[in-house]
Backbone bond lengths (Angstrom), bond angles and torsions (degrees), N, CA, C in turn:
res aa  C-N    CA-C-N  psi(-1)  N-CA   C-N-CA  omega(-1)  CA-C   N-CA-C  phi
1 X - - - 1.423 - - 1.517 107.71 -
2 X 1.285 111.32 144.79 1.465 119.56 -176.84 1.517 109.13 -78.21
3 X 1.309 116.31 138.69 1.455 122.06 -179.39 1.525 109.72 -66.29
4 X 1.304 117.93 -33.20 1.463 120.67 179.66 1.521 110.20 -65.35
5 X 1.341 115.57 -38.03 1.460 119.02 178.77 1.518 110.55 -65.71
6 X 1.334 116.08 -43.13 1.463 120.18 178.60 1.537 110.58 -61.61
7 X 1.293 116.06 -43.15 1.449 120.42 -179.56 1.523 111.12 -63.43
8 X 1.347 116.72 -38.78 1.465 121.27 178.23 1.524 110.95 -66.14
9 X 1.353 116.12 -42.98 1.473 120.19 178.22 1.526 110.42 -61.68
10 X 1.294 116.57 -42.50 1.457 120.75 -179.89 1.526 110.10 -63.29
11 X 1.316 116.02 -42.48 1.454 119.84 179.25 1.521 111.08 -64.74
12 X 1.334 117.26 -41.44 1.458 120.72 179.29 1.527 110.40 -63.42
13 X 1.304 116.69 -45.21 1.461 120.58 -179.79 1.530 110.52 -64.28
14 X 1.296 115.34 -43.61 1.464 118.89 179.54 1.519 110.25 -64.70
15 X 1.319 116.43 -40.28 1.454 120.49 178.71 1.506 112.28 -64.40
16 X 1.332 117.71 -39.83 1.454 122.25 178.58 1.518 110.44 -63.80
17 X 1.306 114.75 -46.31 1.453 118.65 179.79 1.528 109.93 -61.89
18 X 1.284 117.33 -41.98 1.454 120.21 179.84 1.519 111.62 -64.96
19 X 1.338 116.30 -36.50 1.454 119.68 179.54 1.517 110.80 -65.31
20 X 1.308 116.33 -42.23 1.466 120.33 178.83 1.523 110.07 -65.58
21 X 1.297 116.70 -44.62 1.453 120.63 -178.38 1.526 110.24 -66.87
22 X 1.329 118.12 -41.07 1.456 118.51 -178.92 1.516 112.14 -71.73
23 X 1.334 122.02 -16.84 1.463 124.80 176.52 1.517 113.06 -81.37
24 X 1.311 119.77 -11.55 1.462 123.27 -179.60 1.522 109.91 -87.02
25 X 1.322 117.14 117.48 1.462 121.96 178.07 1.534 107.73 -119.89
26 X 1.290 118.80 120.20 1.460 119.94 -179.47 1.538 110.47 -65.51
27 X 1.369 118.38 144.17 1.462 120.57 179.76 1.526 111.63 -62.55
28 X 1.346 115.11 143.83 1.456 120.45 179.07 1.527 107.97 -101.75
29 X 1.339 119.12 128.72 1.456 123.87 179.84 1.529 109.97 -84.77
30 X 1.348 115.49 130.16 1.463 118.66 174.79 1.524 111.11 -106.75
31 X 1.338 116.87 14.41 1.461 122.04 177.99 1.529 109.29 -88.92
32 X 1.372 115.78 134.51 1.463 118.91 179.21 1.517 109.59 -68.87
33 X 1.267 115.58 145.33 1.453 120.98 179.80 1.526 110.42 -80.34
34 X 1.334 118.70 -31.60 1.466 121.58 -178.88 1.524 109.40 -150.96
35 X 1.338 116.14 154.05 1.456 121.57 177.53 1.518 109.53 -149.18
36 X 1.312 116.74 162.38 1.463 121.44 -178.69 1.524 109.18 -131.01
37 X 1.331 117.12 137.60 1.460 121.80 176.26 1.515 108.58 -137.52
38 X 1.313 115.95 154.45 1.460 121.63 175.92 1.517 108.45 -115.21
39 X 1.312 117.71 126.95 1.458 123.52 178.56 1.524 108.23 -106.16
40 X 1.334 115.83 121.54 1.465 120.15 177.24 1.525 108.55 -77.40
41 X 1.299 117.64 135.96 1.459 122.76 -179.15 1.525 108.86 -116.23
42 X 1.341 116.65 124.27 1.458 121.84 179.98 1.525 110.04 -112.98
43 X 1.294 116.61 153.69 1.461 122.64 176.55 1.517 107.40 -151.86
44 X 1.333 116.32 137.46 1.463 120.20 176.47 1.525 107.95 -130.56
45 X 1.297 116.46 129.92 1.462 122.26 178.21 1.525 107.10 -106.77
46 X 1.326 116.46 126.60 1.460 120.52 -179.86 1.524 109.85 -128.17
47 X 1.304 114.87 162.51 1.458 120.25 174.75 1.520 108.52 -78.47
48 X 1.300 117.53 129.60 1.465 121.29 179.74 1.523 109.85 -64.56
49 X 1.331 115.36 143.78 1.464 119.86 175.97 1.524 108.03 -74.12
50 X 1.299 116.07 124.45 1.462 120.46 175.02 1.521 108.31 -129.68
51 X 1.301 114.68 141.06 1.464 122.28 -179.05 1.513 107.85 -121.01
52 X 1.311 115.88 143.69 1.462 117.19 177.33 1.517 111.00 -134.10
53 X 1.280 119.17 -112.73 1.462 124.44 -170.53 1.529 112.82 -45.73
54 X 1.307 115.84 129.31 1.466 120.72 173.46 1.525 109.46 -121.47
55 X 1.319 115.16 149.25 1.461 122.06 174.40 1.518 106.83 -112.49
56 X 1.333 118.63 134.08 1.470 120.32 -177.47 1.528 113.04 -61.76
57 X 1.329 115.63 146.56 1.463 122.82 172.58 1.527 106.14 -85.22
58 X 1.330 116.83 120.59 1.468 121.25 -175.37 1.536 109.37 -120.27
59 X 1.320 115.97 111.68 1.469 120.07 179.90 1.524 112.30 -76.65
60 X 1.308 117.12 -3.39 1.461 120.52 175.81 1.518 113.18 76.66
61 X 1.326 114.83 -156.88 1.465 121.31 -177.56 1.520 108.83 -104.30
62 X 1.316 114.99 121.43 1.467 121.54 179.71 1.523 107.63 -115.06
63 X 1.331 116.12 120.11 1.472 120.87 -179.49 1.520 109.84 -92.55
64 X 1.357 115.25 140.75 1.467 120.49 175.52 1.534 107.07 -82.93
65 X 1.333 116.46 117.78 1.465 120.44 177.97 1.525 111.27 -103.38
66 X 1.302 117.34 -21.67 1.465 122.92 176.24 1.524 106.99 -154.23
67 X 1.334 115.13 107.44 1.469 119.56 -176.53 1.528 110.78 -79.56
68 X 1.314 118.28 145.27 1.470 125.27 -8.16 1.522 110.94 -84.74
69 X 1.325 115.43 155.74 1.467 119.94 174.68 1.529 106.80 -66.90
70 X 1.324 116.72 142.15 1.468 119.19 178.50 1.528 109.95 -136.74
71 X 1.314 115.15 173.09 1.462 120.18 179.55 1.517 112.26 79.12
72 X 1.326 115.61 -148.09 1.463 120.19 -176.54 1.521 110.99 -128.35
73 X 1.315 114.12 157.43 1.458 122.75 176.83 1.528 105.40 -128.03
74 X 1.341 117.52 120.98 1.468 121.39 -176.16 1.520 110.30 -116.79
75 X 1.338 114.89 129.84 1.458 122.24 173.65 1.529 106.45 -112.55
76 X 1.331 117.74 120.93 1.464 121.85 -176.64 1.530 111.00 -75.67
77 X 1.351 116.93 164.69 1.468 118.75 174.95 1.531 112.59 -63.02
78 X 1.327 117.02 -18.59 1.475 120.30 176.71 1.527 111.28 -80.30
79 X 1.347 116.73 -6.63 1.462 120.32 178.07 1.508 114.75 88.69
80 X 1.336 117.65 18.12 1.462 120.72 178.42 1.530 110.07 -112.02
81 X 1.328 115.49 150.26 1.456 121.11 178.40 1.527 107.71 -83.17
82 X 1.329 116.54 118.59 1.468 118.86 -178.98 1.523 111.76 -101.19
83 X 1.319 116.93 -22.39 1.473 121.13 177.29 1.516 107.60 -139.62
84 X 1.318 115.63 134.21 1.461 121.19 -178.09 1.518 109.40 -111.26
85 X 1.324 117.58 132.14 1.460 121.06 176.48 1.521 111.19 -61.21
86 X 1.334 116.68 145.91 1.473 121.81 178.59 1.530 108.65 -68.46
87 X 1.315 116.02 132.85 1.466 120.56 -179.35 1.516 112.72 83.84
88 X 1.335 116.66 22.00 1.465 119.34 -179.56 1.531 110.33 -138.44
89 X 1.304 114.93 161.26 1.466 121.24 176.24 1.520 108.14 -146.78
90 X 1.337 116.17 145.17 1.457 120.69 176.96 1.530 108.77 -77.92
91 X 1.312 115.61 139.14 1.457 121.02 178.85 1.526 107.83 -110.54
92 X 1.321 116.27 111.84 1.469 120.23 -178.37 1.532 110.13 70.54
93 X 1.301 115.85 -169.12 1.464 122.06 179.79 1.521 108.56 -116.71
94 X 1.320 115.73 59.45 1.460 120.00 -174.77 1.529 113.54 -94.30
95 X 1.340 116.81 -8.47 1.467 119.09 -178.21 1.524 110.46 -74.45
96 X 1.338 116.27 148.80 1.469 120.54 179.84 1.519 109.57 -155.44
97 X 1.325 115.05 135.03 1.464 120.00 176.23 1.523 109.44 -66.42
98 X 1.309 115.52 152.68 1.458 120.79 174.18 1.520 109.35 -88.94
99 X 1.320 116.69 -177.86 1.465 119.43 177.11 1.524 110.56 -156.54
100 X 1.327 113.49 157.53 1.462 122.36 174.60 1.515 105.83 -127.66
101 X 1.341 117.10 135.83 1.454 121.07 178.88 1.529 109.92 -100.10
102 X 1.348 116.49 129.48 1.465 122.06 176.79 1.515 106.93 -90.32
103 X 1.324 117.44 113.07 1.463 118.76 -178.37 1.521 112.48 -102.49
104 X 1.324 117.83 -6.27 1.462 121.28 177.53 1.513 109.76 -155.64
105 X 1.328 117.14 146.86 1.460 120.97 179.57 1.509 113.82 76.70
106 X 1.312 116.50 27.36 1.468 122.10 -176.16 1.524 112.70 -59.42
107 X 1.327 117.81 -26.57 1.465 120.41 -177.25 1.530 112.85 -90.60
108 X 1.331 118.22 5.95 1.466 120.20 178.22 1.523 108.67 -59.53
109 X 1.316 116.63 132.62 1.463 120.33 -179.47 1.509 111.10 -74.38
110 X 1.304 116.37 -84.64 1.464 120.94 -179.00 1.516 109.94 -94.46
111 X 1.322 115.19 135.29 1.458 120.38 178.53 1.530 109.74 -130.78
112 X 1.323 114.90 154.76 1.460 121.80 174.66 1.517 107.97 -99.11
113 X 1.326 116.09 135.24 1.464 121.12 179.97 1.527 108.26 -121.24
114 X 1.322 116.22 123.38 1.460 121.36 176.83 1.521 108.09 -114.01
115 X 1.327 115.68 128.89 1.469 121.97 -178.31 1.526 107.74 -111.51
116 X 1.328 116.76 136.42 1.470 120.48 -179.98 1.530 110.83 -69.90
117 X 1.323 115.55 -179.89 1.472 122.32 -176.76 1.528 112.35 -59.66
118 X 1.330 115.09 161.93 1.471 121.73 -178.61 1.528 111.68 -55.87
119 X 1.318 114.77 149.72 1.465 121.71 175.42 1.523 106.74 -98.83
120 X 1.331 116.26 116.97 1.465 121.36 -176.77 1.519 111.43 -104.92
121 X 1.343 114.22 143.61 1.460 121.39 175.52 1.528 108.49 -124.00
122 X 1.317 115.68 148.98 1.469 122.36 177.18 1.534 111.24 51.33
123 X 1.328 115.00 51.81 1.464 120.24 176.58 1.516 113.80 67.76
124 X 1.327 118.14 20.80 1.460 121.18 178.48 1.516 113.94 94.29
125 X 1.357 117.51 0.47 1.470 118.92 177.08 1.536 111.37 -65.13
126 X 1.316 116.60 -25.07 1.461 122.65 172.04 1.524 106.11 -128.95
127 X 1.331 116.75 125.35 1.454 120.18 -175.75 1.526 110.18 -133.84
128 X 1.337 116.58 125.59 1.460 120.70 173.39 1.528 104.76 -82.79
129 X 1.351 116.03 104.97 1.461 119.99 -170.46 1.524 114.91 -109.42
130 X 1.337 117.42 3.90 1.463 120.20 172.54 1.520 109.94 -159.74
131 X 1.323 114.75 152.61 1.464 121.29 174.28 1.525 108.16 -114.03
132 X 1.331 115.37 147.73 1.468 121.67 179.50 1.527 106.87 -120.65
133 X 1.340 115.63 117.29 1.460 121.35 -179.17 1.526 109.04 -98.29
134 X 1.333 116.96 137.28 1.461 120.21 -178.97 1.508 111.74 -160.95
135 X 1.323 114.86 -163.00 1.459 121.17 178.98 1.513 112.59 90.50
136 X 1.330 115.50 -175.81 1.460 122.63 -174.71 1.523 113.20 -68.53
137 X 1.327 118.04 -17.37 1.463 121.04 -178.71 1.512 114.61 -73.16
138 X 1.354 117.00 -17.08 1.461 119.64 179.09 1.530 110.13 -130.51
139 X 1.321 115.98 163.26 1.465 121.32 -175.77 1.522 112.07 -69.64
140 X 1.342 117.74 -43.95 1.474 120.97 -177.80 1.528 109.34 -147.33
141 X 1.345 115.64 149.67 1.466 119.63 177.46 1.523 110.07 -54.80
142 X 1.327 115.63 137.67 1.461 121.76 -177.21 1.520 109.14 -133.50
143 X 1.332 116.58 126.53 1.460 122.01 178.77 1.519 108.92 -103.47
144 X 1.336 116.13 130.32 1.462 121.06 178.96 1.523 108.04 -130.84
145 X 1.327 115.46 126.01 1.463 121.16 -179.93 1.521 110.27 -68.40
146 X 1.321 115.99 151.37 1.459 121.10 176.06 1.524 108.89 -60.16
147 X 1.324 116.18 137.38 1.456 121.81 179.98 1.516 113.75 77.77
148 X 1.332 117.70 12.46 1.471 121.08 -176.60 1.524 111.18 -123.12
149 X 1.340 114.20 174.01 1.461 122.13 178.47 1.516 109.00 -124.52
150 X 1.318 116.75 140.95 1.456 121.98 176.97 1.514 109.80 -143.12
151 X 1.333 116.58 -176.97 1.457 120.53 179.26 1.522 110.27 -127.79
152 X 1.316 115.24 152.55 1.458 121.08 174.34 1.520 108.05 -153.89
153 X 1.329 116.84 172.15 1.461 121.77 179.27 1.515 109.66 -121.18
154 X 1.327 116.25 130.66 1.455 119.91 174.55 1.530 108.71 -65.02
155 X 1.322 115.58 145.53 1.455 120.42 -179.67 1.517 113.23 -76.98
156 X 1.329 117.41 -23.19 1.453 121.16 178.03 1.518 114.53 84.01
157 X 1.332 118.35 -15.94 1.455 119.77 -176.65 1.512 114.40 -101.75
158 X 1.318 116.81 -34.67 1.463 120.68 -176.45 1.523 109.92 -118.49
159 X 1.314 117.49 142.66 1.464 119.61 177.69 1.530 113.11 -85.42
160 X 1.346 118.11 5.66 1.466 120.55 -173.69 1.531 111.59 -111.03
161 X 1.333 115.32 127.71 1.466 121.98 171.67 1.528 105.99 -106.85
162 X 1.332 116.71 120.13 1.468 120.49 177.42 1.533 108.64 -83.70
163 X 1.336 116.29 147.14 1.464 120.61 -175.49 1.524 110.69 -130.00
164 X 1.328 115.24 120.82 1.462 122.08 171.71 1.519 108.20 -110.24
165 X 1.331 116.83 -169.85 1.459 118.41 -179.42 1.513 112.40 -170.72
166 X 1.329 114.49 177.56 1.463 120.57 -179.73 1.522 109.79 -129.20
167 X 1.348 114.89 133.02 1.467 121.49 172.84 1.525 107.04 -103.20
168 X 1.329 116.57 133.16 1.459 121.28 173.02 1.523 107.44 -109.28
169 X 1.336 115.50 125.45 1.467 120.57 178.79 1.527 108.59 -96.20
170 X 1.325 115.96 129.68 1.464 118.99 -179.01 1.518 113.20 -134.16
171 X 1.317 117.00 10.88 1.456 120.51 179.85 1.513 110.36 -164.93
172 X 1.312 115.59 -176.05 1.470 120.98 -179.62 1.523 109.33 -79.98
173 X 1.311 116.03 101.13 1.460 120.84 -179.05 1.522 109.14 -75.62
174 X 1.335 115.89 127.56 1.461 120.53 179.12 1.520 110.00 -76.22
175 X 1.307 116.11 148.54 1.465 121.87 176.61 1.525 108.30 -64.84
176 X 1.329 116.46 137.30 1.463 120.28 179.48 1.517 110.80 161.31
177 X 1.324 115.66 170.72 1.465 121.70 177.15 1.524 107.60 -101.59
178 X 1.297 117.16 127.92 1.462 121.64 -175.63 1.526 111.08 -118.45
179 X 1.318 114.61 134.59 1.461 121.79 175.17 1.519 107.64 -135.52
180 X 1.312 116.15 141.05 1.451 121.49 -179.74 1.525 107.31 -133.97
181 X 1.336 118.23 150.42 1.473 118.97 178.18 1.526 113.29 -55.27
182 X 1.324 117.85 -25.55 1.463 119.97 173.10 1.508 115.66 103.54
183 X 1.319 114.41 -170.17 1.453 123.35 -178.60 1.522 111.49 -91.40
184 X 1.314 115.20 151.85 1.456 120.85 167.50 1.524 105.81 -103.81
185 X 1.323 116.50 125.71 1.463 122.11 -179.98 1.520 107.57 -116.67
186 X 1.332 115.83 120.62 1.465 121.29 -179.36 1.525 108.18 -111.12
187 X 1.334 117.43 121.35 1.471 122.16 -179.41 1.518 108.94 -117.51
188 X 1.343 116.46 124.04 1.464 121.04 179.29 1.530 110.28 -130.58
189 X 1.316 115.04 152.81 1.472 121.48 -179.73 1.519 110.42 -73.39
190 X 1.349 116.97 144.55 1.467 122.47 173.52 1.521 106.89 -101.92
191 X 1.332 117.92 120.42 1.468 118.70 -178.88 1.523 112.00 -66.41
């Protein structure tokens, strides 16, 4: 074999290998290896909302003038009857709004109010199905249905929330004096 041929073969092989090797380019990473961020941390300490003394909500004495009583009977947080059930009349001035005293967290702005289920009398023929919160303790009168949740704002000046309500008549209510353990009202701050 001719030495020139061998030398040419060697050069061709070397050239091929070099061409393959020179075509290989390692991938370049565009991902940062490290970074820095600052996270702001906030904290707010508030006085917990606490409620104490309550005054019962008293719808007073309602006389049946045409049985059965129907419709609704509303007692405002101011303690006045704003709607009278059909077939009924108030006897004397015995009705009185209830109240809740705010003993802590009086400056809370917006609060959530949850009211327990309706209070039924005489097998549900008379049902207190909503509470009405008002007075100087809150910014504006707020009506919340029994078993529901709503929002209101404390007034910041008075520790007293006055409470009225609505009775819905749906049957022949029997004559008698009715008392029920009442509603559970849960008030919590809205962040």
